[in-house]
VEXLUM-536445 format. One record per residue (C-alpha): residue in one letter; x, y, z. Coordinates in steps of 0.1 Angstrom, whole numbers, padded with zeros to 4 digits, always signed. Layout:
% VEXLUM-536445
AXYZ
...
This chain:
% VEXLUM-536445
M+0001+0000+0001
S+0012+0034-0007
T+0024+0057+0021
R+0001+0085+0008
D-0029+0061+0015
L-0019+0058+0054
Y-0018+0094+0061
T-0045+0109+0085
S-0052+0137+0060
A-0045+0142+0023
Q-0009+0152+0012
E-0010+0181-0012
S+0022+0170-0026
P+0044+0139-0025
G+0075+0160-0014
W+0089+0192-0002
Q+0116+0211-0019
V+0140+0233+0003
P+0161+0259-0017
A+0197+0250-0014
T+0221+0275-0004
G+0258+0277+0005
A+0290+0261-0012
A+0300+0226-0018
R+0336+0226-0003
F+0364+0204-0016
T+0397+0198+0004
W+0429+0187-0011
E+0445+0180+0023
Y+0443+0143+0028
D+0463+0140+0056
D+0452+0121+0089
G+0431+0149+0103
R+0417+0152+0139
E+0424+0119+0158
R+0392+0123+0179
L+0371+0125+0149
L+0387+0099+0130
N+0383+0074+0160
L+0347+0084+0160
Y+0347+0076+0120
Q+0362+0043+0128
K+0336+0036+0153
G+0309+0048+0130
K+0322+0021+0105
D+0323-0005+0129
K+0289-0001+0145
Q+0273-0001+0111
W+0240-0029+0114
D+0213-0040+0093
G+0179-0032+0103
A+0163-0061+0086
R+0184-0084+0107
R+0191-0071+0142
I+0155-0061+0150
D+0131-0089+0156
W+0104-0081+0131
D+0085-0112+0139
L+0074-0096+0172
E+0036-0091+0173
V+0024-0056+0179
D-0013-0046+0190
P-0019-0016+0167
F-0044-0003+0193
D-0016-0004+0219
P+0016-0003+0201
L+0036+0013+0230
G+0018+0001+0262
T+0008+0034+0271
P-0012+0038+0304
D-0044+0058+0303
E-0031+0084+0326
A-0002+0092+0301
L-0029+0102+0274
S-0038+0139+0275
L-0075+0134+0271
Y-0076+0111+0301
G-0098+0125+0328
T-0117+0150+0304
R-0154+0147+0291
Y-0140+0134+0258
W-0123+0108+0276
D-0154+0098+0295
R-0176+0095+0263
M-0150+0070+0246
S-0156+0034+0242
A-0128+0011+0248
R-0124+0007+0212
E-0121+0045+0207
R-0096+0047+0235
G-0075+0019+0217
E-0077+0040+0184
L-0067+0072+0204
R-0034+0049+0216
R-0028+0042+0178
H-0030+0077+0167
Y-0006+0088+0195
A+0020+0061+0185
S+0015+0071+0149
W+0019+0108+0155
Q+0052+0101+0176
F+0069+0076+0153
S+0057+0096+0122
Q+0076+0127+0133
F+0106+0105+0143
L+0104+0091+0107
H+0103+0126+0091
G+0130+0139+0116
E+0154+0111+0105
Q+0148+0120+0068
G+0159+0155+0079
A+0186+0142+0094
M+0197+0122+0065
V+0194+0151+0042
C+0214+0175+0067
A+0243+0147+0072
A+0246+0147+0034
R+0246+0185+0034
I+0276+0182+0060
V+0293+0159+0035
E+0290+0184+0010
S+0297+0217+0028
A+0321+0210+0057
P+0357+0224+0051
D+0375+0194+0065
L+0379+0158+0054
D+0376+0142+0088
A+0343+0157+0094
K+0332+0147+0057
F+0340+0110+0064
Y+0321+0108+0097
S+0290+0127+0081
A+0291+0099+0053
T+0287+0071+0081
Q+0261+0093+0097
T+0241+0095+0066
M+0238+0058+0063
D+0228+0056+0099
E+0199+0081+0092
A+0189+0061+0062
R+0186+0031+0083
H+0167+0049+0110
A+0140+0061+0084
E+0138+0027+0069
I+0132+0014+0103
Y+0105+0039+0117
G+0088+0038+0080
R+0086-0002+0082
F+0071+0000+0120
L+0044+0024+0108
H+0035+0005+0077
E+0037-0029+0090
K+0027-0026+0126
V+0007+0007+0131
G-0008+0010+0096
L-0012+0048+0100
L+0009+0079+0093
Y+0008+0116+0105
P+0022+0145+0081
V+0052+0162+0094
N+0044+0187+0124
D+0046+0224+0109
S+0073+0235+0136
L+0092+0206+0132
K+0090+0212+0092
A+0100+0249+0101
L+0130+0240+0122
L+0141+0214+0095
G+0138+0243+0069
D+0158+0268+0088
T+0186+0244+0094
L+0187+0236+0056
R+0183+0268+0040
D+0212+0288+0060
S+0242+0293+0040
R+0266+0288+0068
W+0280+0253+0067
D+0280+0250+0106
L+0241+0254+0108
P+0232+0218+0098
Y+0255+0207+0126
L+0239+0232+0151
G+0203+0227+0141
M+0205+0188+0135
Q+0232+0175+0158
V+0224+0197+0188
L+0187+0207+0186
I+0168+0181+0166
E+0189+0150+0176
G+0186+0164+0213
L+0146+0166+0207
A+0148+0131+0194
L+0170+0116+0221
A+0144+0129+0246
A+0116+0115+0229
F+0131+0082+0221
G+0145+0078+0257
L+0111+0086+0272
I+0094+0059+0254
R+0125+0034+0253
D+0122+0037+0293
T+0087+0033+0299
T+0073+0009+0273
D+0069-0028+0281
K+0065-0037+0241
P+0096-0055+0230
L+0096-0044+0192
P+0096-0005+0199
K+0120-0009+0228
Q+0144-0027+0205
I+0140-0001+0178
L+0145+0028+0202
A+0176+0014+0221
Y+0194+0005+0188
V+0186+0039+0171
M+0198+0056+0204
Q+0232+0040+0203
D+0238+0055+0171
E+0227+0089+0180
A+0250+0089+0208
R+0277+0088+0184
H+0261+0117+0163
V+0259+0141+0193
A+0294+0135+0200
F+0305+0143+0165
G+0283+0175+0166
R+0302+0185+0199
M+0337+0180+0187
A+0332+0196+0153
L+0311+0227+0168
R+0333+0232+0197
D+0364+0235+0174
H+0349+0259+0150
Y+0331+0284+0176
R+0364+0291+0191
Q+0373+0309+0160
L+0341+0331+0157
S+0335+0365+0167
D+0314+0374+0195
A+0289+0388+0169
E+0291+0354+0151
L+0283+0336+0182
R+0253+0355+0192
E+0238+0348+0158
R+0240+0311+0163
E+0229+0317+0199
E+0196+0334+0186
F+0192+0305+0161
V+0193+0280+0194
I+0168+0303+0214
E+0141+0303+0186
G+0144+0267+0180
C+0143+0258+0219
Y+0111+0278+0223
L+0098+0263+0190
M+0102+0227+0204
R+0091+0235+0237
D+0057+0251+0226
R+0048+0235+0195
L+0058+0199+0195
R+0025+0187+0216
G+0006+0164+0192
V-0024+0187+0193
E-0032+0172+0159
V-0040+0140+0173
L-0067+0155+0195
E-0082+0175+0166
N-0084+0143+0148
F-0109+0131+0178
G-0131+0163+0174
V-0113+0184+0200
P-0113+0221+0191
R-0078+0234+0188
A-0078+0257+0219
E-0092+0229+0242
A-0065+0203+0226
E-0038+0230+0235
E-0052+0230+0270
C-0051+0195+0275
S-0016+0191+0260
E-0004+0217+0285
R-0021+0199+0315
S-0003+0166+0304
E+0024+0153+0330
N+0037+0130+0301
L+0045+0164+0281
R+0061+0179+0311
L+0084+0150+0316
F+0091+0151+0280
R+0102+0187+0281
K+0123+0181+0312
L+0143+0153+0293
L+0144+0174+0261
F+0166+0200+0277
S+0183+0176+0296
R+0201+0167+0263
I+0204+0202+0247
V+0213+0226+0273
P+0245+0207+0283
C+0255+0203+0245
V+0249+0242+0241
K+0273+0251+0269
D+0298+0226+0259
I+0302+0237+0224
G+0307+0275+0236
L+0272+0291+0230
W+0266+0305+0265
G+0260+0342+0261
E+0239+0363+0284
R+0208+0363+0264
L+0208+0326+0258
Q+0213+0320+0296
R+0184+0344+0301
A+0164+0323+0277
Y+0172+0293+0297
V+0163+0308+0330
D+0129+0316+0314
M+0123+0280+0307
G+0135+0270+0341
V+0163+0247+0325
L+0196+0267+0329
E+0209+0243+0358
M+0208+0215+0332
G+0238+0231+0317
D+0260+0211+0344
A+0247+0178+0335
S+0269+0151+0322
L+0263+0145+0284
D+0288+0119+0284
A+0271+0099+0311
L+0239+0101+0293
M+0255+0092+0258
A+0273+0060+0276
E+0241+0051+0291
D+0224+0049+0257
E+0252+0026+0243
E+0251+0003+0273
V+0212-0001+0271
A+0216-0013+0236
E+0245-0037+0242
R+0226-0050+0275
L+0194-0056+0253
D+0215-0074+0227
A+0231-0097+0255
E+0197-0103+0271
R+0180-0113+0236
F+0208-0135+0224
A+0209-0154+0258
R+0174-0161+0258
E+0175-0173+0222
E+0203-0195+0231
R+0184-0210+0260
E+0154-0214+0238
R+0174-0231+0210
V+0191-0256+0238
A+0157-0263+0250
E+0144-0272+0215
V+0173-0296+0212
H+0167-0314+0243
H+0132-0317+0234
T+0140-0332+0202
I+0163-0356+0217
A+0136-0366+0242
A+0112-0370+0216
A+0132-0394+0196
G+0139-0414+0226
D+0103-0419+0234
């Protein structure tokens, strides 16, 4: 079935064109480059994996409860709309929420793939081009996986959220070569990691847990790459140039905090937009997501050297300034460990099942 047939609303066009700006940069320096980035490039090559094989796609998923979402986590819970819903309608609401979340993951991963390709084209250093090439492959794999989950397990897609689309457009239209790093590696990847981590750590459904854990293992490398490259570059910029980038970060942070709420889902269930926004703002799940969102972004922004007075005031206004002291390295290490632990548990269980099957076969033959 065509993807267009699975969208909740008709799409005016099968695609979206963003005018390209900036220059493609070649370098004739083929020396060893920065050791840190080359080590990350080597890790990026070593850690490539096949989403069709590493993930157990035979696992069943209930499309009306894909993530095991409790009633209390749904923003309509406790409202008059919820009280009027049948059990089937509440299941449909869960399906739509999961579809909205994973659809935005899918659209964001395609954006990340395009941004990574843009970095290959525009970055002035060969070591950055090398690593970005591995990231482009990672993001293609992530888009493939999220698309498959939505097609085969949920059977429903949502269009790209207007605010996410605006942030992607701003990131891609800017002619400065470092903006795809800043918009994608810091802001959009930070947003994605917060959303991925919230679901990964709360769902009891094995298939989405596998998908999110393995994707987050890749994303930990991507954030490390962005931090290294931008930290080196921003040391060379003037105060005025740094302030321009801080303005971009401020606008992007407010946009993600205030506009990525899943209001579209509630509108599809007959809730007027104003009420849908109120329900979303009261959601404990949204408050938790916002807290996790900035736990990834704020320490990264501080680490790369964007920490001017206006940016700090904006983070005070958002109530997240203290997160600048969080250990981003510890969070990224945990993302890697969760994926490796999940692999170890899965393979140990599969080995036990194979041994049990062999014993059963031997016993049956003896009988």
